[in-house]
C-alpha positions as CSV (number, residue, x, y, z in Angstrom):
1,M,-54.6,63.4,63.1
2,D,-54.9,66.4,60.8
3,V,-52.9,69.6,60.8
4,L,-54.9,72.7,60.1
5,V,-53.1,75.9,59.3
6,F,-54.7,79.4,59.5
7,S,-53.7,83.0,58.9
8,T,-55.0,85.1,61.8
9,S,-55.2,88.7,63.0
10,V,-53.6,87.7,66.4
11,K,-50.6,89.9,67.0
12,E,-50.2,90.2,70.7
13,P,-49.8,87.8,73.6
14,R,-53.0,89.0,75.2
15,Q,-54.9,88.0,72.1
16,V,-53.3,84.5,72.3
17,S,-54.7,84.3,75.9
18,K,-58.1,85.0,74.5
19,V,-57.8,82.3,71.9
20,T,-56.4,79.9,74.6
21,T,-59.7,80.1,76.4
22,L,-61.6,79.1,73.3
23,L,-59.3,76.4,72.0
24,T,-58.8,74.5,75.3
25,K,-62.5,73.9,75.4
26,V,-62.5,71.9,72.1
27,P,-61.9,68.3,72.9
28,A,-61.0,67.4,69.3
29,I,-57.9,69.6,69.5
30,A,-54.8,67.7,70.5
31,Q,-52.4,70.5,70.1
32,W,-52.2,74.1,68.9
33,N,-49.7,76.9,68.6
34,F,-49.1,80.4,67.1
35,D,-46.2,81.7,65.1
36,L,-46.5,85.4,65.6
37,E,-43.2,86.0,63.9
38,D,-44.7,84.9,60.6
39,C,-46.3,87.6,58.5
40,D,-49.6,85.7,58.5
41,N,-49.6,85.2,62.3
42,I,-50.0,81.5,61.8
43,L,-52.2,79.3,64.0
44,R,-51.5,75.5,63.7
45,I,-54.0,73.0,65.1
46,V,-53.5,69.3,65.4
47,S,-56.9,67.6,65.6
48,S,-59.0,64.7,64.7
49,D,-62.3,65.2,62.9
50,L,-62.4,69.0,63.1
51,S,-63.4,71.2,60.1
52,P,-61.5,74.3,59.3
53,Q,-64.8,76.2,59.0
54,Y,-65.5,75.4,62.7
55,I,-62.2,77.0,63.8
56,E,-62.7,80.0,61.5
57,S,-66.2,80.5,62.9
58,L,-65.1,80.0,66.5
59,L,-62.4,82.7,66.3
60,Q,-64.4,85.1,64.2
61,K,-67.2,85.1,66.8
62,A,-64.5,86.2,69.3
63,G,-63.5,89.1,66.9
64,I,-60.4,87.5,65.5
65,H,-59.9,87.1,61.7
66,C,-59.0,83.5,60.9
67,Q,-58.7,81.9,57.4
68,E,-57.4,78.5,56.5
69,L,-54.3,78.4,54.4
70,K,-53.9,75.7,51.8
71,Y,-50.5,74.1,51.7
């Protein structure tokens, strides 16, 4: 399993709900969560065989800025 970490433009719970709909449909995602207290509004995803570019594209199509953070 890999952990992917992203900076996002998600700031409100209603935006998290919108993302929930998208992420729950991706079978390769085992777990995910937001840290809206962090200045980068972090999204962490635990998955197997999923590219960061796929997540970035998925969220950007929904109007949410998403960029992988290198750690």
